[in-house]
C-alpha positions in Angstrom: 0.0 0.0 0.0 1.4 3.4 -1.0 0.2 6.1 1.4 2.0 9.4 1.2 0.8 11.9 3.8 2.5 15.0 5.1 3.0 15.3 8.8 1.1 18.7 9.0 -1.9 17.1 7.2 -2.0 14.3 9.8 -1.9 16.7 12.6 -4.5 18.9 11.1 -6.8 15.9 10.7 -6.4 14.5 14.3 -5.3 17.6 16.3 -6.8 20.6 14.5 -6.6 23.0 17.5 -3.0 22.2 18.3 -0.7 25.2 18.5 2.1 23.4 16.5 0.0 24.0 13.4 0.7 27.8 13.7 4.2 27.1 12.4 4.8 27.3 8.7 6.3 24.1 7.1 9.7 24.5 5.6 9.3 24.0 1.8 12.9 22.9 1.5 11.9 19.6 3.1 8.6 18.9 1.3 10.3 16.0 -0.8 11.7 14.3 2.3 10.3 11.2 4.0 10.3 10.2 7.6 11.1 6.5 8.1 10.6 4.2 11.1 13.6 1.9 10.8 13.8 -0.9 13.4 17.6 -0.6 13.7 18.4 3.1 13.1 15.3 4.7 14.6 13.1 7.5 13.3 15.1 9.2 10.4 14.5 11.5 7.5 15.8 11.1 3.9 15.1 12.4 0.5 15.6 8.9 -1.0 12.3 7.0 -0.9 13.8 3.6 -1.4 17.5 3.7 -0.6 17.3 5.7 2.6 20.0 4.0 4.7 22.9 5.6 2.9 21.9 9.3 3.3 19.7 10.1 6.2 19.3 12.6 9.1 18.1 11.7 12.6 14.7 13.3 13.4 16.0 15.1 16.5 18.5 17.1 14.3 15.6 18.9 12.5 13.4 21.8 13.4 9.6 21.6 13.9 9.0 23.5 10.7 11.2 20.9 8.8 9.3 17.9 10.2 5.9 19.5 9.5 6.7 19.6 5.8 7.9 16.0 5.5 6.0 13.0 4.3 5.3 9.9 6.4 6.8 6.8 4.8 5.0 3.5 4.6 7.3 2.0 7.3 5.2 3.7 9.9 2.0 1.9 8.7 3.5 -1.6 9.2 2.7 -1.6 13.0 0.6 1.5 13.5 -2.6 3.0 12.2 -3.0 6.6 11.0 -4.3 7.9 14.3 -1.4 6.4 16.3 1.1 7.9 13.9 -0.6 11.4 14.3 -0.4 11.0 18.1 3.3 10.1 17.8 4.2 13.1 15.7 2.1 15.4 17.9 4.0 14.2 21.0 7.3 14.4 19.1 6.8 18.0 17.9 5.5 19.2 21.2 8.4 17.8 23.1 11.2 18.4 20.6 14.0 20.4 22.0 15.3 23.1 19.7 18.7 24.6 20.2 19.6 28.1 19.4 23.2 29.1 18.7 24.6 32.5 19.6 27.7 33.3 17.5 
């Protein structure tokens, strides 16, 4: 089954009043996918099929980046859409963002 859903669309469907939706998704990451790999963890890659060679861990990204990304089919193996939305809602609300002062 090929389901391509953006994170912000999932959150808007299941958590329409959440304050995280006030953030604007970063268009630079609209072609990226978020994978749930059993060994590596939750990662992001622009490669839909060969993602293990070029990826970024999800905690290295900003909330705006994650909102623009697509959820890969690997999430649907063990979870339904509502559980996935709940996961991303918790992730984005608890994601620590660092600011650098140079």
